[in-house]
C-alpha positions as CSV (number, residue, x, y, z in Angstrom):
1,X,-39.5,-16.7,-19.3
2,X,-36.9,-19.4,-17.8
3,X,-33.8,-18.4,-19.9
4,X,-31.8,-21.4,-21.2
5,X,-28.2,-22.3,-19.2
6,X,-25.2,-21.8,-21.3
7,X,-24.6,-25.1,-21.2
8,X,-27.6,-25.8,-23.8
9,X,-26.7,-23.0,-25.6
10,X,-23.7,-24.4,-26.6
11,X,-24.9,-27.9,-27.3
12,X,-27.5,-26.4,-29.9
13,X,-23.9,-24.3,-31.5
14,X,-22.3,-27.5,-31.5
15,X,-24.6,-28.9,-32.7
16,X,-25.9,-26.5,-35.7
17,X,-21.7,-26.4,-36.5
18,X,-21.6,-30.2,-37.0
19,X,-24.8,-31.7,-38.4
20,X,-24.8,-34.5,-36.2
21,X,-25.7,-35.4,-32.8
22,X,-23.3,-37.4,-33.0
23,X,-20.0,-35.5,-33.3
24,X,-21.3,-32.8,-31.5
25,X,-21.3,-35.3,-28.9
26,X,-17.9,-36.1,-28.6
27,X,-17.5,-32.1,-28.8
28,X,-19.5,-31.4,-25.7
29,X,-18.6,-34.0,-24.4
30,X,-22.5,-34.9,-23.3
31,X,-23.4,-38.1,-24.1
32,X,-25.6,-38.1,-27.2
33,X,-29.2,-38.9,-24.8
34,X,-27.7,-35.6,-22.5
35,X,-27.2,-33.9,-26.3
36,X,-30.5,-34.4,-27.1
37,X,-32.1,-33.5,-23.9
38,X,-30.7,-30.0,-24.1
39,X,-32.7,-29.5,-27.3
40,X,-35.7,-30.6,-26.3
41,X,-35.4,-28.3,-23.2
42,X,-34.9,-25.9,-25.5
43,X,-37.8,-26.6,-28.4
44,X,-40.1,-27.0,-25.2
45,X,-39.0,-23.5,-23.6
46,X,-38.9,-21.7,-27.1
47,X,-42.7,-24.2,-28.1
48,X,-41.1,-24.7,-31.9
49,X,-38.3,-27.1,-33.4
50,X,-35.2,-26.5,-33.4
51,X,-34.2,-28.9,-35.9
52,X,-35.4,-31.4,-38.6
53,X,-34.4,-34.5,-37.9
54,X,-34.2,-37.9,-39.4
55,X,-31.7,-41.0,-38.6
56,X,-29.3,-39.6,-41.8
57,X,-29.2,-36.4,-41.3
58,X,-29.7,-33.0,-39.1
59,X,-30.4,-29.5,-40.1
60,X,-31.7,-26.0,-39.3
61,X,-35.4,-25.4,-38.9
62,X,-36.2,-21.4,-40.3
63,X,-36.5,-20.7,-36.5
64,X,-33.7,-22.5,-35.9
65,X,-31.4,-20.5,-38.0
66,X,-32.7,-17.5,-36.8
67,X,-31.7,-18.7,-33.7
68,X,-28.0,-19.8,-34.4
69,X,-26.7,-16.2,-35.4
70,X,-28.3,-14.9,-31.7
71,X,-26.7,-18.0,-30.2
72,X,-23.1,-17.2,-31.9
73,X,-22.5,-13.9,-31.3
74,X,-23.5,-14.2,-27.7
75,X,-21.1,-17.1,-26.7
76,X,-18.9,-15.0,-29.0
77,X,-18.9,-11.8,-26.6
78,X,-19.2,-14.6,-23.5
79,X,-15.9,-16.2,-24.3
80,X,-13.6,-12.7,-25.6
81,X,-15.1,-11.7,-22.0
82,X,-14.0,-14.7,-20.9
83,X,-10.5,-14.6,-22.1
84,X,-10.6,-11.1,-20.7
85,X,-10.7,-12.0,-17.2
86,X,-8.5,-14.6,-17.3
87,X,-5.7,-12.1,-19.2
88,X,-7.0,-9.3,-16.2
89,X,-6.4,-12.5,-13.5
90,X,-3.0,-13.5,-14.7
91,X,-1.9,-9.7,-15.1
92,X,-1.6,-9.4,-18.6
93,X,-3.9,-7.2,-19.4
94,X,-5.2,-4.0,-17.3
95,X,-4.6,-0.5,-15.3
96,X,-3.7,0.9,-12.4
97,X,-4.9,4.3,-11.7
98,X,-3.2,6.1,-8.4
99,X,-3.6,9.6,-7.0
100,X,-0.1,10.8,-5.6
101,X,0.7,13.6,-3.6
102,X,3.9,15.5,-6.3
103,X,6.7,15.5,-4.6
104,X,6.4,11.2,-4.3
105,X,5.6,11.0,-8.0
106,X,8.5,12.9,-9.1
107,X,11.0,10.8,-6.9
108,X,10.0,7.2,-6.1
109,X,7.0,6.2,-8.1
110,X,8.9,6.1,-10.8
111,X,11.2,3.8,-10.3
112,X,8.2,1.6,-8.6
113,X,6.4,1.8,-12.2
114,X,10.1,1.0,-14.3
115,X,10.1,-2.1,-11.9
116,X,6.0,-3.4,-12.6
117,X,6.6,-2.2,-16.0
118,X,9.3,-4.4,-16.7
119,X,7.5,-7.5,-15.7
120,X,3.7,-6.4,-16.5
121,X,4.3,-4.8,-19.7
122,X,0.4,-4.9,-21.2
123,X,-1.2,-3.1,-18.1
124,X,-1.5,0.7,-18.5
125,X,-0.2,3.2,-15.4
126,X,-2.3,6.3,-15.6
127,X,-1.2,8.6,-12.9
128,X,-2.9,11.8,-11.2
129,X,0.1,14.5,-9.7
130,X,-1.9,16.6,-7.3
131,X,-2.7,17.9,-4.0
132,X,-3.7,16.2,-1.0
133,X,-7.6,18.1,-1.4
134,X,-7.5,16.7,-5.3
135,X,-5.6,13.2,-4.0
136,X,-8.2,12.8,-1.8
137,X,-11.2,13.8,-3.2
138,X,-10.7,11.2,-6.2
139,X,-9.9,8.2,-4.3
140,X,-13.3,9.0,-2.6
141,X,-14.9,8.8,-6.1
142,X,-13.7,5.7,-7.2
143,X,-11.4,7.6,-10.2
144,X,-8.0,6.1,-8.7
145,X,-8.0,3.0,-7.7
146,X,-5.4,4.1,-4.4
147,X,-3.9,7.6,-3.7
148,X,-0.4,8.0,-2.6
149,X,-1.0,11.0,0.7
150,X,-0.8,12.7,3.7
151,X,-3.0,11.6,6.4
152,X,-6.7,12.7,4.9
153,X,-9.0,14.2,7.8
154,X,-10.5,12.1,9.1
155,X,-14.0,10.3,6.8
156,X,-14.9,6.8,7.3
157,X,-14.6,5.8,4.3
158,X,-10.9,5.9,3.7
159,X,-7.8,4.2,5.2
160,X,-4.9,5.1,5.3
161,X,-0.8,2.7,5.7
162,X,1.5,4.6,5.9
163,X,5.1,3.7,4.0
164,X,7.5,6.1,4.2
165,X,8.9,9.1,5.8
166,X,10.2,12.2,4.8
167,X,12.6,14.4,7.0
168,X,12.2,18.0,6.5
169,X,15.3,19.8,6.0
170,X,16.2,24.2,6.3
171,X,17.7,25.9,3.2
172,X,19.1,29.0,3.5
173,X,20.8,30.9,0.9
174,X,25.2,30.6,0.4
175,X,26.9,32.8,3.0
176,X,23.7,33.3,6.1
177,X,25.2,33.4,9.0
178,X,23.7,30.0,9.9
179,X,24.4,28.1,7.1
180,X,28.0,27.0,8.8
181,X,25.5,24.6,11.2
182,X,24.6,21.3,11.1
183,X,21.3,21.9,12.7
184,X,19.3,24.6,13.8
185,X,16.1,24.1,15.4
186,X,12.5,25.6,14.7
187,X,13.0,28.7,17.2
188,X,15.5,29.7,15.9
189,X,14.4,29.8,12.2
190,X,11.1,31.3,13.6
191,X,13.5,34.6,14.0
192,X,13.8,34.4,10.4
193,X,12.4,35.6,7.3
194,X,10.3,32.8,5.4
195,X,9.6,31.9,2.6
196,X,6.7,29.3,2.4
197,X,4.4,27.7,-0.1
198,X,1.0,27.9,-0.5
199,X,-1.5,27.5,2.8
200,X,-3.0,24.6,0.0
201,X,0.3,23.0,0.2
202,X,0.6,19.9,2.1
203,X,4.1,20.7,3.0
204,X,3.0,23.6,4.6
205,X,0.0,22.3,6.8
206,X,3.3,19.9,8.4
207,X,5.7,23.5,8.4
208,X,2.4,25.5,10.7
209,X,2.0,22.5,12.6
210,X,5.3,22.0,13.2
211,X,5.3,25.6,14.5
212,X,2.4,25.0,16.7
213,X,3.6,22.8,18.3
214,X,6.7,24.7,19.7
215,X,4.0,27.7,20.3
216,X,6.4,29.7,18.1
217,X,5.4,32.2,15.4
218,X,6.7,31.7,12.4
219,X,7.4,35.2,10.5
220,X,5.9,34.4,6.8
221,X,7.5,36.6,4.8
222,X,6.6,35.1,1.2
223,X,4.5,32.8,-0.4
224,X,5.0,30.7,-3.3
225,X,2.8,28.3,-5.5
226,X,6.2,25.9,-6.7
227,X,8.9,24.7,-4.9
228,X,11.2,25.4,-7.4
229,X,10.3,29.0,-7.0
230,X,9.9,29.3,-3.6
231,X,14.3,27.6,-3.8
232,X,14.5,30.5,-6.0
233,X,13.9,32.9,-3.7
234,X,15.9,32.0,-0.7
235,X,18.5,31.5,-3.5
236,X,18.1,35.2,-4.4
237,X,18.6,35.5,-0.5
238,X,14.9,36.9,0.1
239,X,14.8,34.4,3.3
240,X,14.8,30.5,4.7
241,X,12.8,28.2,3.8
242,X,11.7,24.9,5.4
243,X,11.2,22.0,3.1
244,X,11.1,17.8,2.8
245,X,13.9,16.6,1.6
246,X,12.5,14.8,-1.7
247,X,12.3,17.8,-2.6
248,X,15.0,19.6,-2.4
249,X,16.4,16.2,-4.4
250,X,15.1,17.4,-7.6
251,X,15.8,20.3,-7.6
252,X,19.5,21.8,-8.5
253,X,20.4,25.0,-7.3
254,X,24.6,26.1,-6.5
255,X,22.4,28.7,-4.1
256,X,21.9,26.9,-2.6
257,X,22.5,25.1,1.8
258,X,20.6,22.8,3.0
259,X,21.1,22.4,6.9
260,X,19.5,19.0,8.4
261,X,18.4,17.7,10.4
262,X,15.9,20.3,12.2
263,X,15.1,19.5,16.1
264,X,13.2,18.7,17.3
265,X,12.6,16.3,14.0
266,X,9.9,17.2,11.7
267,X,8.8,14.9,9.0
268,X,5.9,14.1,6.5
269,X,4.3,11.0,6.5
270,X,3.5,9.1,3.0
271,X,0.8,6.5,3.7
272,X,-1.3,4.3,0.1
273,X,-5.3,5.8,1.3
274,X,-7.7,3.3,-0.4
275,X,-11.1,3.3,0.1
276,X,-12.6,0.7,2.7
277,X,-15.1,-0.3,0.4
278,X,-12.7,-1.6,-3.0
279,X,-11.9,-4.3,-3.5
280,X,-8.8,-4.2,-5.6
281,X,-7.8,-5.6,-8.8
282,X,-4.8,-8.4,-8.8
283,X,-3.0,-5.4,-10.8
284,X,-3.5,-2.8,-8.4
285,X,-2.5,-5.6,-5.1
286,X,0.3,-6.7,-6.6
287,X,1.4,-3.0,-8.1
288,X,1.3,-1.9,-4.2
289,X,3.5,-5.3,-3.7
290,X,5.9,-4.2,-5.9
291,X,5.5,-0.2,-4.8
292,X,6.6,-1.7,-0.7
293,X,9.6,-3.2,-2.2
294,X,11.0,-0.5,-3.8
295,X,10.4,1.7,-1.2
296,X,12.7,-1.0,0.9
297,X,15.7,-0.5,-2.0
298,X,15.5,3.9,-2.0
299,X,18.3,5.1,-0.4
300,X,17.5,6.7,2.9
301,X,20.6,9.6,3.0
302,X,18.8,10.9,-0.4
303,X,21.1,13.5,-2.2
304,X,19.6,17.2,-1.9
305,X,21.6,20.7,-3.6
């Protein structure tokens, strides 16, 4: 069976509404012969008449009455879908789903969301703040439009575009013999008892690679899962820590002394992680553009405790 075109269905609905070929012709901006041809094609395709026609009146047959309800329902669904699509493309409605490392989600992402929300208040933003492996998996599984994290392991289906560099700093208890120094090197820190984040944390991976790069074996004396716990342990005098500057900007602890920079320079790179085969919606593209603009305004001299 050959299905009728949308134009023919609209012609049928217009004639049924006006009970007139002439009025339907004006509404559809079609000639009456063209309109008549549409109805003839429909009737020949269905094998039954849809209208009783005389020189003075046009009324639906019983088959036409039954068909009209379905046509009106279908046209309403199509019109609603077209309107929603136009709204979506025009950034009036939609959703953006971001998977993001907690540090970035805590400090920088809210600024970008605030700017975007003022421009597009009807677009919903959903954020998953989670560890690197979880956010990469979410992007792979199409559960997030994109991720903001570290460079993932080589995965052919994913792309990575660097957007922000977060330097690592040494965190010491106040009164520590090294606390007065303006800079520290990794070899010196390797000899100190260090408090570190757990092995599955992205920060720990960066720190491990930094020590391996200079051939030093660090003295990891304590390990914790949460950065607040690490800072609390440093403040209690249990050792030193190496943390990203963004992390320290969100923690207030008067018992800490931050020494920066570390030599050689060590930084954690943030980037946008996307599936290569995923076409991003206008809302996502607009959000990413706003995020880059926000990053351009972020003060690189972030205050630390």
